[in-house]
C-alpha positions as CSV (number, residue, x, y, z in Angstrom):
1,M,-37.2,-23.4,3.8
2,C,-33.9,-21.4,3.3
3,D,-31.6,-22.2,6.2
4,D,-34.6,-22.8,8.4
5,V,-36.2,-19.5,7.3
6,D,-39.5,-19.4,5.5
7,P,-39.3,-16.6,3.0
8,Y,-43.1,-16.2,2.8
9,R,-43.2,-15.3,6.5
10,L,-40.6,-12.5,6.1
11,S,-41.9,-8.9,5.9
12,I,-40.2,-5.9,4.5
13,G,-39.0,-3.5,7.2
14,S,-39.1,-5.7,10.2
15,D,-37.4,-8.9,8.8
16,A,-35.7,-7.6,5.6
17,T,-34.1,-4.3,4.8
18,A,-33.8,-2.3,1.6
19,D,-30.0,-1.9,1.9
20,A,-28.3,-2.2,-1.5
21,D,-25.0,-3.1,0.2
22,L,-26.5,-6.5,1.2
23,L,-27.6,-7.5,-2.3
24,P,-25.8,-10.5,-3.7
25,S,-23.3,-9.7,-6.5
26,T,-25.6,-11.1,-9.2
27,T,-24.5,-10.6,-12.7
28,Y,-25.8,-11.6,-16.2
29,A,-23.7,-14.8,-15.9
30,D,-25.6,-15.8,-12.8
31,I,-29.0,-15.0,-14.4
32,F,-28.0,-17.1,-17.4
33,N,-26.9,-20.0,-15.3
34,Y,-30.2,-20.0,-13.4
35,L,-32.7,-19.4,-16.1
36,V,-31.0,-21.4,-18.8
37,L,-28.9,-24.1,-17.2
38,T,-30.6,-24.7,-13.8
39,T,-34.3,-24.3,-14.6
40,N,-34.4,-24.4,-18.4
41,F,-37.0,-21.6,-18.2
42,V,-35.5,-20.0,-21.3
43,T,-33.3,-21.3,-24.0
44,H,-29.8,-20.2,-24.8
45,E,-30.9,-18.4,-28.0
46,E,-33.7,-16.6,-26.1
47,M,-31.2,-15.4,-23.4
48,K,-28.9,-14.0,-26.1
49,A,-31.7,-11.6,-26.9
50,Y,-32.6,-11.1,-23.2
51,K,-34.0,-7.6,-23.7
52,A,-36.8,-9.2,-25.7
53,L,-37.8,-11.5,-22.8
54,E,-41.0,-10.9,-21.0
55,A,-39.0,-10.9,-17.7
56,H,-36.8,-8.0,-18.9
57,N,-39.9,-6.1,-20.2
58,F,-41.4,-6.4,-16.7
59,F,-38.3,-4.9,-15.2
60,T,-38.0,-2.0,-17.7
61,S,-41.7,-1.3,-17.3
62,G,-41.2,-0.7,-13.6
63,W,-43.3,-3.6,-12.4
64,V,-40.6,-4.7,-9.9
65,K,-40.8,-2.9,-6.5
66,G,-40.2,-3.3,-2.8
67,I,-36.9,-5.1,-3.1
68,A,-35.5,-6.1,0.3
69,V,-32.8,-8.3,1.6
70,K,-32.6,-10.7,4.5
71,Q,-29.1,-11.8,5.5
72,L,-28.9,-15.3,6.9
73,P,-26.3,-16.6,9.4
74,S,-24.8,-18.7,6.6
75,K,-23.9,-15.5,4.7
76,R,-26.5,-16.4,2.1
77,V,-29.3,-13.9,1.5
78,I,-33.0,-14.0,0.6
79,V,-34.1,-11.2,-1.8
80,L,-37.8,-10.3,-1.6
81,S,-39.7,-8.3,-4.1
82,E,-43.2,-7.6,-5.4
83,V,-44.0,-7.7,-9.1
84,N,-47.2,-6.2,-10.6
85,H,-49.4,-8.3,-12.9
86,S,-48.8,-7.5,-16.5
87,Q,-52.6,-7.5,-17.3
88,R,-54.4,-7.1,-14.0
89,L,-52.9,-3.9,-12.5
90,R,-55.5,-3.7,-9.8
91,D,-54.8,-7.1,-8.4
92,P,-52.3,-7.3,-5.5
93,P,-48.7,-7.6,-6.7
94,L,-47.1,-11.1,-6.8
95,K,-44.6,-11.9,-4.1
96,T,-41.2,-13.2,-5.3
97,W,-38.2,-14.4,-3.3
98,I,-34.7,-15.5,-4.4
99,W,-32.3,-17.5,-2.3
100,A,-28.7,-16.6,-3.3
101,C,-25.1,-16.8,-2.2
102,A,-23.2,-13.6,-1.5
103,D,-21.2,-14.1,-4.7
104,G,-24.4,-13.8,-6.7
105,S,-25.0,-17.4,-7.6
106,I,-28.7,-18.3,-7.4
107,I,-29.7,-21.3,-5.4
108,T,-33.5,-21.3,-5.9
109,A,-36.4,-18.9,-6.3
110,H,-40.2,-18.9,-6.0
111,C,-43.2,-16.7,-6.9
112,T,-46.8,-16.7,-5.9
113,C,-47.9,-17.0,-9.6
114,M,-48.8,-20.3,-11.1
115,A,-45.5,-20.7,-12.9
116,G,-43.5,-19.6,-9.9
117,V,-44.0,-23.0,-8.2
118,G,-41.5,-24.4,-10.8
119,E,-38.7,-22.1,-9.4
120,A,-38.7,-19.9,-12.4
121,C,-41.0,-17.4,-14.1
122,S,-41.0,-14.0,-15.7
123,H,-41.5,-12.4,-12.3
124,V,-38.4,-14.1,-10.9
125,G,-36.5,-13.2,-14.0
126,A,-37.6,-9.5,-13.7
127,T,-36.4,-9.5,-10.1
128,L,-33.0,-10.9,-11.1
129,F,-32.6,-8.2,-13.7
130,A,-33.5,-5.6,-11.1
131,V,-30.9,-7.0,-8.7
132,D,-28.3,-7.1,-11.4
133,T,-28.9,-3.4,-12.3
134,A,-29.0,-2.3,-8.6
135,V,-25.6,-4.1,-8.0
136,R,-24.0,-2.4,-11.0
137,I,-25.2,1.0,-9.9
138,R,-23.9,0.2,-6.3
139,D,-20.5,-0.9,-7.5
140,A,-20.1,2.0,-9.9
141,K,-20.6,4.5,-7.1
142,P,-17.6,6.9,-7.0
143,C,-15.3,6.7,-3.9
144,T,-16.1,10.3,-3.0
145,E,-19.7,9.3,-2.2
146,N,-18.5,7.0,0.6
147,D,-18.6,8.3,4.2
148,N,-15.6,10.2,5.5
149,I,-13.7,10.0,2.2
150,W,-12.6,13.6,2.4
151,L,-11.2,13.3,6.0
152,P,-7.4,13.4,6.2
153,A,-5.6,10.3,7.3
154,H,-5.0,10.1,11.1
155,N,-1.3,10.3,12.0
156,P,-0.8,10.1,15.8
157,R,2.9,10.8,15.4
158,A,2.4,14.3,13.9
159,E,3.9,16.9,16.3
160,Y,4.0,20.7,16.4
161,K,7.4,22.4,16.3
162,R,8.6,25.9,16.8
163,L,9.6,27.8,13.7
164,R,13.2,27.9,14.8
165,D,13.3,24.2,15.1
166,I,12.0,23.5,11.6
167,D,14.6,22.4,9.0
168,F,13.9,24.1,5.7
169,S,16.7,22.2,3.9
170,S,15.7,20.2,0.8
171,S,15.7,16.4,0.7
172,K,18.7,16.5,-1.6
173,R,20.6,18.7,0.9
174,K,19.7,16.3,3.7
175,R,21.2,13.3,1.9
176,Y,24.6,15.0,1.8
177,G,24.4,16.8,5.1
178,Q,24.1,20.5,5.8
179,C,27.5,21.2,4.0
180,P,28.8,19.5,0.9
181,S,31.5,16.9,1.7
182,L,35.1,17.5,0.6
183,V,34.7,14.9,-2.1
184,A,31.6,16.6,-3.4
185,V,33.3,20.0,-3.3
186,R,36.2,18.7,-5.4
187,K,33.8,17.4,-8.0
188,M,31.8,20.6,-8.1
189,S,32.7,23.4,-10.5
190,L,33.1,26.9,-9.1
191,T,29.8,27.9,-10.5
192,S,28.0,24.9,-8.8
193,L,29.8,25.6,-5.6
194,H,28.9,29.2,-5.7
195,Q,25.3,28.3,-6.3
196,A,25.3,25.9,-3.4
197,I,26.6,28.6,-1.1
198,L,24.1,31.1,-2.3
199,C,21.3,28.5,-1.8
200,R,22.4,27.9,1.8
201,L,22.6,31.6,2.5
202,H,19.1,32.1,1.1
203,L,17.7,29.3,3.3
204,Q,19.3,30.9,6.3
205,R,17.9,34.3,5.5
206,R,14.5,32.8,4.9
207,A,14.5,31.0,8.2
208,R,15.7,34.1,10.1
209,T,12.9,36.2,8.5
210,L,10.2,33.7,9.3
211,L,11.5,33.5,12.9
212,L,11.3,37.3,13.3
213,Q,7.8,37.4,11.9
214,S,6.6,34.7,14.3
């Protein structure tokens, strides 16, 4: 029992959902901890060459299917899957379940095969590799694929103004006021002062033109 829930009584669709966002954040480190340190199903040396494992071969061969997740009140999850037999393809697929924390750490797992009673088998390992791959694809999704990512930010303080009420002065101009201070004028050369006056006249003409066009 997993938090008073029997995984073998769960059915995909009614009790568990195929929502990748609910998958535990299982990584290679979590798979290593469970298969090597917790269950001793494979050795450290075998896990170094994990792509040669029968479990990884089951996954890459497409034997894992029907992955679904049941979220528990304790924030732990039960991952369900079906894995085809490697030799008897016409037989019904084996049922595998994994009990894991949301951070990806594996608590325990079972399978309906003979070896699955020992909490680890190649079918459990194949499901773990499938979850790891699904999580990496999920987390690598670009932000533009999320809902409403292109919508502009809501700003309730934005107000409409008449054109004549809009200030077209630059931010630098606003820091010193509409007109240069006397101290600023004394420090400015004639050329700079002339340019400042022309700039202000240009802004006034632009504002007047826009006002007439509105």
